[in-house]
C-alpha positions as CSV (number, residue, x, y, z in Angstrom):
1,X,189.6,58.4,107.7
2,X,192.5,58.2,105.2
3,X,193.0,58.0,101.5
4,X,192.0,54.7,99.9
5,X,193.3,55.5,96.4
6,X,193.2,57.5,93.2
7,X,190.8,56.2,90.6
8,X,189.0,57.4,87.4
9,X,185.8,59.4,87.7
10,X,182.6,57.4,87.8
11,X,179.2,58.7,86.9
12,X,177.9,58.0,90.5
13,X,180.5,60.5,91.8
14,X,178.6,63.4,90.3
15,X,176.7,64.8,93.3
16,X,179.7,64.4,95.7
17,X,182.1,66.0,93.2
18,X,179.9,69.0,92.5
19,X,179.1,69.5,96.2
20,X,182.8,69.4,97.1
21,X,183.7,71.7,94.2
22,X,181.3,74.3,95.5
23,X,182.7,74.0,99.0
24,X,186.4,74.3,97.9
25,X,186.2,76.7,94.9
26,X,183.7,79.0,96.6
27,X,184.5,81.9,94.1
28,X,183.9,79.6,91.1
29,X,180.8,77.5,91.9
30,X,179.2,75.3,89.3
31,X,175.7,74.0,88.7
32,X,174.9,70.4,87.5
33,X,174.1,71.9,84.1
34,X,177.5,73.6,83.8
35,X,179.3,70.5,85.0
36,X,177.7,68.4,82.3
37,X,178.0,71.0,79.5
38,X,181.6,72.0,80.2
39,X,183.1,68.8,81.4
40,X,181.1,65.6,80.7
41,X,179.9,66.6,77.3
42,X,183.2,68.1,76.1
43,X,184.3,65.9,73.2
44,X,187.8,65.7,74.7
45,X,186.6,64.4,78.1
46,X,188.2,61.2,79.1
47,X,187.2,59.5,82.4
48,X,190.7,58.1,82.7
49,X,192.1,61.6,82.9
50,X,189.4,62.8,85.3
51,X,190.6,61.6,88.7
52,X,189.0,61.1,92.1
53,X,190.7,60.7,95.4
54,X,188.6,58.2,97.3
55,X,188.5,57.9,101.1
56,X,188.4,54.6,103.0
57,X,184.7,55.0,103.4
58,X,184.4,55.6,99.6
59,X,183.7,59.3,100.0
60,X,185.2,61.8,97.5
61,X,188.2,63.6,99.1
62,X,189.5,65.3,96.0
63,X,189.1,65.8,92.3
64,X,191.4,66.6,89.4
65,X,190.4,67.1,85.7
66,X,192.9,66.5,82.9
67,X,192.3,67.4,79.3
68,X,194.1,66.6,76.0
69,X,192.8,67.1,72.5
70,X,191.3,64.1,70.9
71,X,189.8,66.3,68.2
72,X,191.4,69.2,66.4
73,X,190.6,72.7,67.7
74,X,190.1,74.9,64.7
75,X,193.4,76.1,63.2
76,X,195.3,75.0,66.3
77,X,194.8,71.3,65.4
78,X,195.6,68.7,68.0
79,X,198.3,70.7,69.9
80,X,200.0,67.4,70.4
81,X,202.4,68.4,73.2
82,X,199.9,70.2,75.3
83,X,197.7,69.1,78.2
84,X,195.6,71.0,80.6
85,X,194.5,70.8,84.2
86,X,191.3,72.9,84.1
87,X,190.3,72.3,87.8
88,X,191.6,70.5,90.9
89,X,190.6,70.6,94.6
90,X,190.9,68.6,97.8
91,X,188.5,68.5,100.7
92,X,189.5,71.2,103.3
93,X,189.7,68.6,106.1
94,X,192.2,66.4,104.2
95,X,194.7,68.9,102.9
96,X,198.4,68.7,103.6
97,X,198.2,64.9,103.6
98,X,199.6,64.3,100.2
99,X,196.3,63.8,98.4
100,X,196.7,66.7,96.0
101,X,200.2,65.6,95.2
102,X,199.0,62.1,94.5
103,X,196.3,63.4,92.1
104,X,198.7,65.6,90.2
105,X,201.5,63.1,89.9
106,X,199.1,60.4,88.8
107,X,197.8,62.7,86.1
108,X,201.2,63.8,85.0
109,X,202.3,60.2,84.5
110,X,199.3,59.7,82.2
111,X,200.2,62.9,80.4
112,X,203.8,61.7,80.0
113,X,202.6,58.3,78.5
114,X,200.6,60.3,76.0
115,X,203.6,62.4,75.0
116,X,202.5,65.6,76.6
117,X,205.3,68.0,77.6
118,X,203.5,71.3,78.2
119,X,200.9,71.3,81.0
120,X,198.8,74.4,81.6
121,X,196.8,75.1,84.7
122,X,193.3,76.3,83.8
123,X,193.0,78.2,80.5
124,X,191.6,75.3,78.7
125,X,189.5,76.0,75.5
126,X,186.8,75.6,74.6
127,X,185.2,74.9,78.0
128,X,187.0,77.4,80.1
129,X,186.6,78.0,83.8
130,X,189.5,80.3,84.8
131,X,193.0,81.3,83.6
132,X,194.8,79.8,86.6
133,X,194.7,79.8,90.4
134,X,192.9,82.8,92.0
135,X,195.7,84.6,93.9
136,X,193.4,86.0,96.5
137,X,191.0,83.1,97.1
138,X,193.2,80.1,96.6
139,X,196.7,81.5,97.2
140,X,197.9,78.3,98.9
141,X,197.3,76.4,95.6
142,X,200.0,78.5,93.9
143,X,202.5,77.5,96.5
144,X,201.4,73.9,96.1
145,X,201.8,73.9,92.3
146,X,205.1,75.6,92.5
147,X,206.4,72.9,94.8
148,X,205.5,70.4,92.0
149,X,207.5,72.3,89.4
150,X,204.8,74.6,87.9
151,X,206.1,78.1,87.0
152,X,204.2,81.4,87.4
153,X,204.5,83.0,84.0
154,X,202.4,86.0,84.6
155,X,199.1,87.4,85.9
156,X,195.6,87.5,84.3
157,X,192.8,89.5,85.7
158,X,189.0,89.3,85.6
159,X,187.2,92.7,85.4
160,X,183.7,94.0,85.6
161,X,181.5,97.1,85.9
162,X,177.9,97.9,86.6
163,X,176.0,99.5,83.7
164,X,173.3,101.4,85.7
165,X,173.3,105.0,84.4
166,X,175.7,104.0,81.6
167,X,176.2,106.5,78.7
168,X,178.6,106.7,75.8
169,X,181.1,109.5,76.4
170,X,180.9,112.5,74.1
171,X,184.5,111.9,73.0
172,X,183.6,108.4,71.8
173,X,180.6,109.8,69.9
174,X,182.8,112.2,68.1
175,X,185.3,109.5,67.2
176,X,182.5,107.4,65.8
177,X,181.3,110.4,63.6
178,X,184.9,111.1,62.5
179,X,185.5,107.4,61.5
180,X,182.4,107.5,59.3
181,X,182.9,110.9,57.8
182,X,186.7,110.7,57.3
183,X,187.2,107.0,56.6
184,X,183.9,105.5,55.8
185,X,184.1,103.2,58.8
186,X,180.8,102.1,60.3
187,X,180.2,100.5,63.7
188,X,177.0,98.4,63.5
189,X,175.4,95.2,64.8
190,X,176.0,92.0,63.0
191,X,173.6,91.0,60.2
192,X,173.6,87.6,58.4
193,X,175.0,88.9,55.2
194,X,178.3,89.1,57.0
195,X,178.3,85.4,58.1
196,X,181.1,84.2,55.8
197,X,183.1,87.5,55.9
198,X,183.1,87.3,59.7
199,X,184.3,83.8,59.8
200,X,187.0,84.6,57.3
201,X,188.0,87.8,59.2
202,X,188.5,85.7,62.4
203,X,190.4,83.0,60.6
204,X,192.8,85.6,59.1
205,X,193.2,87.7,62.2
206,X,192.3,85.7,65.3
207,X,192.5,82.0,64.5
208,X,191.4,79.3,66.9
209,X,188.8,79.7,69.6
210,X,187.4,83.0,68.3
211,X,186.2,81.3,65.1
212,X,184.5,78.6,67.1
213,X,182.9,81.2,69.4
214,X,181.4,83.1,66.5
215,X,180.3,80.0,64.7
216,X,178.4,78.6,67.7
217,X,176.7,82.0,68.3
218,X,175.6,82.1,64.7
219,X,174.4,78.5,64.8
220,X,172.1,79.6,67.7
221,X,170.8,82.5,65.6
222,X,172.1,84.9,68.2
223,X,174.5,86.9,66.1
224,X,172.3,90.0,65.7
225,X,172.0,90.2,69.5
226,X,175.5,89.4,70.6
227,X,178.0,90.6,67.9
228,X,179.0,94.0,66.7
229,X,181.2,94.8,63.7
230,X,183.4,97.6,62.4
231,X,183.1,97.8,58.6
232,X,185.2,99.9,56.2
233,X,184.1,101.8,53.2
234,X,184.5,98.7,51.0
235,X,182.2,96.7,53.3
236,X,185.2,94.8,54.7
237,X,185.2,93.7,58.3
238,X,188.0,95.3,60.2
239,X,186.9,94.8,63.8
240,X,184.6,92.6,65.9
241,X,183.3,92.2,69.4
242,X,181.0,89.6,71.0
243,X,179.4,88.7,74.2
244,X,177.7,85.7,75.9
245,X,179.8,83.1,74.2
246,X,178.7,80.7,77.0
247,X,175.1,82.1,77.1
248,X,175.9,84.2,80.1
249,X,174.5,87.5,78.9
250,X,176.9,89.9,80.6
251,X,180.1,88.0,79.6
252,X,182.0,90.3,77.3
253,X,184.5,89.1,74.7
254,X,186.3,88.2,72.5
255,X,187.1,91.6,71.0
256,X,189.6,92.7,68.4
257,X,190.6,94.9,65.5
258,X,192.8,93.8,62.6
259,X,196.4,94.8,63.1
260,X,196.7,97.4,60.3
261,X,193.7,99.3,61.6
262,X,194.7,99.6,65.3
263,X,195.4,103.0,66.8
264,X,192.3,104.6,65.3
265,X,190.0,104.1,68.3
266,X,187.9,101.7,66.4
267,X,188.0,99.3,69.3
268,X,186.9,102.0,71.7
269,X,183.8,102.7,69.7
270,X,183.0,99.0,69.3
271,X,183.3,98.5,73.0
272,X,181.1,101.4,74.0
273,X,178.4,100.6,71.4
274,X,178.3,97.0,72.7
275,X,177.9,98.2,76.3
276,X,175.1,100.6,75.3
277,X,173.4,97.8,73.4
278,X,173.6,95.6,76.5
279,X,172.2,98.4,78.7
280,X,169.3,98.8,76.3
281,X,168.5,95.1,76.6
282,X,168.3,95.3,80.4
283,X,171.8,93.8,81.0
284,X,173.2,95.8,83.9
285,X,176.4,94.1,84.6
286,X,179.3,93.4,82.2
287,X,182.4,91.2,83.0
288,X,185.3,89.5,81.4
289,X,187.2,86.6,82.7
290,X,190.7,87.1,81.4
291,X,192.8,90.1,80.3
292,X,196.2,91.6,81.0
293,X,198.7,94.4,80.0
294,X,197.5,96.9,77.5
295,X,194.0,95.4,77.3
296,X,193.6,95.7,81.1
297,X,194.5,99.4,80.9
298,X,192.0,99.9,78.1
299,X,189.2,98.4,80.1
300,X,190.3,100.3,83.2
301,X,189.9,103.6,81.4
302,X,186.4,102.5,80.4
303,X,185.5,102.1,84.1
304,X,186.0,98.4,84.6
305,X,187.5,97.2,87.9
306,X,189.7,94.2,88.7
307,X,187.5,91.6,90.5
308,X,189.9,88.6,90.3
309,X,193.6,88.1,90.0
310,X,194.9,84.8,88.6
311,X,198.4,83.3,88.3
312,X,199.2,82.0,84.9
313,X,201.0,78.8,85.5
314,X,202.6,76.0,83.4
315,X,204.9,73.1,83.7
316,X,207.3,71.9,81.0
317,X,207.9,68.2,81.3
318,X,211.3,66.7,80.5
Protein backbone atom coordinates (compact mmCIF):
# COMPACT_ATOMS: atom_id res chain seq x y z
CA UNK A 1 0.00 0.00 0.00
CA UNK A 2 1.30 3.44 -0.90
CA UNK A 3 0.43 7.01 -0.13
CA UNK A 4 -2.80 8.30 -1.63
CA UNK A 5 -2.31 11.92 -0.60
CA UNK A 6 -2.06 14.61 2.07
CA UNK A 7 -5.34 16.11 3.24
CA UNK A 8 -6.79 18.11 6.15
CA UNK A 9 -7.83 16.29 9.32
CA UNK A 10 -11.43 15.02 9.44
CA UNK A 11 -13.29 14.23 12.61
CA UNK A 12 -13.65 10.58 11.55
CA UNK A 13 -9.83 10.26 11.70
CA UNK A 14 -9.82 10.63 15.48
CA UNK A 15 -9.50 7.01 16.59
CA UNK A 16 -6.91 6.11 13.96
CA UNK A 17 -4.82 9.20 14.68
CA UNK A 18 -4.80 8.62 18.44
CA UNK A 19 -3.95 4.93 18.02
CA UNK A 20 -1.10 5.74 15.64
CA UNK A 21 0.12 8.57 17.92
CA UNK A 22 0.40 6.15 20.85
CA UNK A 23 2.22 3.60 18.70
CA UNK A 24 4.73 6.12 17.31
CA UNK A 25 5.21 8.52 20.23
CA UNK A 26 5.43 5.78 22.84
CA UNK A 27 7.04 8.05 25.45
CA UNK A 28 4.35 10.71 24.99
CA UNK A 29 0.99 8.88 24.73
CA UNK A 30 -2.32 10.75 24.72
CA UNK A 31 -5.84 9.89 25.74
CA UNK A 32 -8.92 10.94 23.81
CA UNK A 33 -9.63 13.56 26.48
CA UNK A 34 -6.18 15.13 26.09
CA UNK A 35 -6.43 15.02 22.29
CA UNK A 36 -9.69 16.95 22.47
CA UNK A 37 -8.63 19.40 25.17
CA UNK A 38 -5.16 20.25 23.87
CA UNK A 39 -5.78 20.09 20.11
CA UNK A 40 -9.38 20.09 18.90
CA UNK A 41 -10.61 22.58 21.50
CA UNK A 42 -7.63 24.91 21.23
CA UNK A 43 -9.05 28.20 19.88
CA UNK A 44 -6.18 28.35 17.39
CA UNK A 45 -6.91 24.90 15.95
CA UNK A 46 -7.40 24.92 12.19
CA UNK A 47 -8.22 21.65 10.37
CA UNK A 48 -6.46 22.98 7.27
CA UNK A 49 -3.18 23.13 9.23
CA UNK A 50 -3.75 19.69 10.75
CA UNK A 51 -2.67 17.26 8.08
CA UNK A 52 -3.20 13.54 7.57
CA UNK A 53 -1.25 11.30 5.23
CA UNK A 54 -3.79 8.88 3.81
CA UNK A 55 -2.99 5.48 2.34
CA UNK A 56 -4.52 4.01 -0.78
CA UNK A 57 -6.95 2.06 1.39
CA UNK A 58 -7.86 5.29 3.27
CA UNK A 59 -5.97 4.34 6.42
CA UNK A 60 -3.98 7.00 8.31
CA UNK A 61 -0.24 6.67 7.61
CA UNK A 62 0.90 9.92 9.19
CA UNK A 63 -0.16 13.05 11.05
CA UNK A 64 1.22 16.56 11.35
CA UNK A 65 -0.25 19.38 13.45
CA UNK A 66 0.44 23.00 12.59
CA UNK A 67 -0.53 25.98 14.75
CA UNK A 68 -0.60 29.75 14.23
CA UNK A 69 -2.23 32.29 16.48
CA UNK A 70 -5.72 33.37 15.46
CA UNK A 71 -6.19 34.99 18.87
CA UNK A 72 -3.70 37.09 20.86
CA UNK A 73 -1.75 35.28 23.57
CA UNK A 74 -1.60 37.59 26.56
CA UNK A 75 1.14 40.22 26.15
CA UNK A 76 2.71 38.29 23.26
CA UNK A 77 -0.19 39.18 21.02
CA UNK A 78 -0.53 37.38 17.68
CA UNK A 79 3.20 36.71 17.19
CA UNK A 80 2.57 37.31 13.49
CA UNK A 81 5.74 35.71 12.08
CA UNK A 82 5.61 32.57 14.23
CA UNK A 83 4.20 29.12 13.55
CA UNK A 84 4.52 25.83 15.41
CA UNK A 85 4.58 22.14 14.62
CA UNK A 86 3.61 20.73 18.03
CA UNK A 87 3.53 17.09 16.91
CA UNK A 88 4.24 14.95 13.85
CA UNK A 89 4.60 11.21 13.23
CA UNK A 90 4.51 8.56 10.48
CA UNK A 91 3.49 4.92 10.73
CA UNK A 92 6.63 2.82 11.47
CA UNK A 93 6.00 0.55 8.46
CA UNK A 94 5.88 3.49 6.02
CA UNK A 95 8.87 5.58 7.04
CA UNK A 96 11.64 6.55 4.62
CA UNK A 97 9.13 6.69 1.78
CA UNK A 98 8.83 10.48 1.67
CA UNK A 99 5.58 10.67 3.65
CA UNK A 100 7.02 12.77 6.47
CA UNK A 101 8.66 15.13 4.00
CA UNK A 102 5.36 15.56 2.14
CA UNK A 103 3.57 16.38 5.39
CA UNK A 104 6.14 18.98 6.45
CA UNK A 105 6.61 20.65 3.06
CA UNK A 106 2.83 20.87 2.58
CA UNK A 107 2.47 22.52 5.97
CA UNK A 108 5.40 24.86 5.30
CA UNK A 109 3.78 26.06 2.09
CA UNK A 110 0.66 26.93 4.05
CA UNK A 111 2.72 28.72 6.68
CA UNK A 112 4.48 30.68 3.94
CA UNK A 113 1.15 31.75 2.45
CA UNK A 114 0.19 33.04 5.90
CA UNK A 115 3.41 35.05 6.16
CA UNK A 116 5.02 32.86 8.82
CA UNK A 117 8.83 32.94 8.83
CA UNK A 118 9.76 31.39 12.19
CA UNK A 119 8.71 27.74 12.67
CA UNK A 120 9.26 26.03 16.02
CA UNK A 121 9.07 22.29 16.61
CA UNK A 122 7.05 21.54 19.73
CA UNK A 123 7.13 24.24 22.42
CA UNK A 124 3.68 25.55 21.51
CA UNK A 125 1.75 27.46 24.17
CA UNK A 126 -0.75 27.21 25.67
CA UNK A 127 -1.38 23.54 24.90
CA UNK A 128 2.08 22.16 25.21
CA UNK A 129 3.24 18.58 24.58
CA UNK A 130 7.04 18.76 24.57
CA UNK A 131 9.84 21.26 23.82
CA UNK A 132 11.12 19.41 20.76
CA UNK A 133 12.08 15.92 19.55
CA UNK A 134 13.14 13.51 22.30
CA UNK A 135 16.82 12.83 21.60
CA UNK A 136 16.77 9.34 23.08
CA UNK A 137 13.37 8.05 21.98
CA UNK A 138 13.02 9.69 18.56
CA UNK A 139 16.59 10.50 17.58
CA UNK A 140 15.95 9.76 13.89
CA UNK A 141 13.42 12.59 13.80
CA UNK A 142 16.17 15.09 14.61
CA UNK A 143 18.13 13.95 11.55
CA UNK A 144 14.93 14.10 9.51
CA UNK A 145 14.14 17.67 10.49
CA UNK A 146 17.74 18.79 10.01
CA UNK A 147 17.58 17.45 6.46
CA UNK A 148 14.63 19.82 5.91
CA UNK A 149 16.50 22.88 7.17
CA UNK A 150 15.59 22.88 10.86
CA UNK A 151 18.38 23.92 13.21
CA UNK A 152 19.19 22.54 16.65
CA UNK A 153 19.42 25.63 18.86
CA UNK A 154 19.93 23.91 22.19
CA UNK A 155 18.74 21.25 24.58
CA UNK A 156 15.87 21.20 27.05
CA UNK A 157 15.41 18.49 29.66
CA UNK A 158 12.50 17.04 31.59
CA UNK A 159 13.26 16.19 35.22
CA UNK A 160 11.58 14.38 38.09
CA UNK A 161 11.98 12.97 41.57
CA UNK A 162 10.07 10.73 43.95
CA UNK A 163 8.81 12.39 47.13
CA UNK A 164 8.65 9.36 49.40
CA UNK A 165 10.50 10.23 52.62
CA UNK A 166 10.86 13.83 51.46
CA UNK A 167 11.91 16.41 54.00
CA UNK A 168 13.00 20.03 53.88
CA UNK A 169 16.74 20.30 54.52
CA UNK A 170 17.71 22.08 57.72
CA UNK A 171 19.69 24.62 55.71
CA UNK A 172 16.52 25.63 53.83
CA UNK A 173 14.62 25.94 57.12
CA UNK A 174 17.30 28.28 58.40
CA UNK A 175 17.15 30.39 55.25
CA UNK A 176 13.38 30.66 55.61
CA UNK A 177 13.79 31.87 59.21
CA UNK A 178 16.48 34.38 58.21
CA UNK A 179 14.36 35.75 55.37
CA UNK A 180 11.54 36.44 57.79
CA UNK A 181 13.60 37.77 60.70
CA UNK A 182 16.08 39.85 58.70
CA UNK A 183 14.02 40.96 55.71
CA UNK A 184 10.36 40.43 56.63
CA UNK A 185 9.95 38.00 53.72
CA UNK A 186 7.28 35.31 54.15
CA UNK A 187 6.78 32.13 52.12
CA UNK A 188 3.13 31.14 52.22
CA UNK A 189 0.33 29.53 50.22
CA UNK A 190 -1.77 31.73 47.98
CA UNK A 191 -4.91 33.34 49.39
CA UNK A 192 -7.52 35.17 47.33
CA UNK A 193 -6.63 38.59 48.69
CA UNK A 194 -3.59 38.30 46.42
CA UNK A 195 -5.51 37.63 43.19
CA UNK A 196 -4.91 41.02 41.55
CA UNK A 197 -1.39 41.51 42.96
CA UNK A 198 -0.40 38.07 41.63
CA UNK A 199 -1.67 38.78 38.12
CA UNK A 200 0.10 42.15 38.13
CA UNK A 201 3.33 40.60 39.44
CA UNK A 202 3.30 38.10 36.58
CA UNK A 203 2.50 40.73 33.95
CA UNK A 204 5.40 42.84 35.20
CA UNK A 205 7.95 40.06 35.61
CA UNK A 206 6.91 37.03 33.52
CA UNK A 207 4.47 38.21 30.83
CA UNK A 208 2.75 35.76 28.51
CA UNK A 209 1.81 32.22 29.36
CA UNK A 210 2.49 32.51 33.08
CA UNK A 211 -0.33 35.04 33.43
CA UNK A 212 -2.68 32.67 31.66
CA UNK A 213 -1.58 29.71 33.80
CA UNK A 214 -2.29 31.58 37.01
CA UNK A 215 -5.60 33.00 35.78
CA UNK A 216 -6.92 29.59 34.74
CA UNK A 217 -5.91 28.08 38.07
CA UNK A 218 -7.70 30.87 39.95
CA UNK A 219 -10.79 30.48 37.76
CA UNK A 220 -10.93 26.85 38.90
CA UNK A 221 -10.68 28.01 42.55
CA UNK A 222 -7.48 25.96 42.89
CA UNK A 223 -5.08 28.73 43.82
CA UNK A 224 -4.90 27.85 47.51
CA UNK A 225 -3.92 24.28 46.62
CA UNK A 226 -1.53 24.91 43.74
CA UNK A 227 0.23 28.26 44.22
CA UNK A 228 2.81 29.46 46.73
CA UNK A 229 4.04 33.04 47.11
CA UNK A 230 6.97 34.97 48.51
CA UNK A 231 5.77 38.20 50.14
CA UNK A 232 7.99 41.06 51.33
CA UNK A 233 7.54 43.20 54.45
CA UNK A 234 5.23 45.55 52.51
CA UNK A 235 2.96 42.64 51.46
CA UNK A 236 4.31 42.88 47.92
CA UNK A 237 4.70 39.66 45.91
CA UNK A 238 8.34 39.03 45.02
CA UNK A 239 8.19 35.33 44.06
CA UNK A 240 5.76 32.69 42.92
CA UNK A 241 5.54 28.99 42.13
CA UNK A 242 2.73 26.85 40.82
CA UNK A 243 1.92 23.29 39.95
CA UNK A 244 -0.75 21.33 38.04
CA UNK A 245 -1.28 23.95 35.34
CA UNK A 246 -2.74 21.15 33.19
CA UNK A 247 -4.51 19.49 36.17
CA UNK A 248 -1.76 16.86 36.42
CA UNK A 249 -1.11 17.09 40.15
CA UNK A 250 2.62 16.36 40.10
CA UNK A 251 3.50 18.76 37.27
CA UNK A 252 5.68 21.52 38.77
CA UNK A 253 6.00 25.02 37.36
CA UNK A 254 6.11 27.77 36.41
CA UNK A 255 8.33 29.22 39.11
CA UNK A 256 10.21 32.52 39.45
CA UNK A 257 11.42 35.38 41.62
CA UNK A 258 11.51 39.02 40.52
CA UNK A 259 14.91 40.03 39.16
CA UNK A 260 15.92 42.44 41.91
CA UNK A 261 15.35 39.83 44.64
CA UNK A 262 17.26 36.93 43.11
CA UNK A 263 20.30 35.52 44.86
CA UNK A 264 18.68 35.52 48.30
CA UNK A 265 17.58 31.85 48.16
CA UNK A 266 13.92 32.88 48.05
CA UNK A 267 13.33 30.49 45.16
CA UNK A 268 14.92 27.62 47.07
CA UNK A 269 12.53 28.08 49.99
CA UNK A 270 9.54 28.41 47.67
CA UNK A 271 10.49 25.22 45.86
CA UNK A 272 10.96 23.12 48.99
CA UNK A 273 7.78 24.45 50.61
CA UNK A 274 5.83 23.53 47.50
CA UNK A 275 7.28 20.01 47.47
CA UNK A 276 6.48 19.51 51.14
CA UNK A 277 2.92 20.71 50.54
CA UNK A 278 2.60 18.21 47.67
CA UNK A 279 3.93 15.42 49.87
CA UNK A 280 1.41 16.27 52.59
CA UNK A 281 -1.37 16.04 49.99
CA UNK A 282 -0.34 12.52 49.02
CA UNK A 283 1.43 13.52 45.79
CA UNK A 284 4.53 11.34 45.71
CA UNK A 285 6.02 12.23 42.35
CA UNK A 286 7.03 15.68 41.05
CA UNK A 287 8.14 16.39 37.48
CA UNK A 288 8.73 19.28 35.13
CA UNK A 289 8.63 19.16 31.36
CA UNK A 290 11.23 21.71 30.32
CA UNK A 291 14.25 23.35 31.89
CA UNK A 292 17.89 24.08 31.02
CA UNK A 293 21.13 25.75 32.10
CA UNK A 294 21.13 27.32 35.60
CA UNK A 295 17.62 26.14 36.35
CA UNK A 296 18.59 22.56 35.51
CA UNK A 297 21.50 22.78 37.95
CA UNK A 298 19.19 24.20 40.64
CA UNK A 299 16.75 21.30 40.29
CA UNK A 300 19.61 18.83 40.20
CA UNK A 301 20.88 20.07 43.56
CA UNK A 302 17.37 19.50 44.91
CA UNK A 303 17.49 15.83 43.93
CA UNK A 304 15.69 15.92 40.58
CA UNK A 305 17.01 13.71 37.79
CA UNK A 306 16.91 14.16 34.04
CA UNK A 307 14.27 11.85 32.56
CA UNK A 308 14.05 13.26 29.01
CA UNK A 309 16.37 15.19 26.70
CA UNK A 310 14.87 17.24 23.90
CA UNK A 311 16.42 19.06 20.96
CA UNK A 312 15.18 22.63 20.67
CA UNK A 313 14.68 23.12 16.93
CA UNK A 314 13.55 25.92 14.63
CA UNK A 315 13.50 26.84 10.98
CA UNK A 316 13.72 30.40 9.73
CA UNK A 317 11.96 30.67 6.39
CA UNK A 318 13.27 33.01 3.69
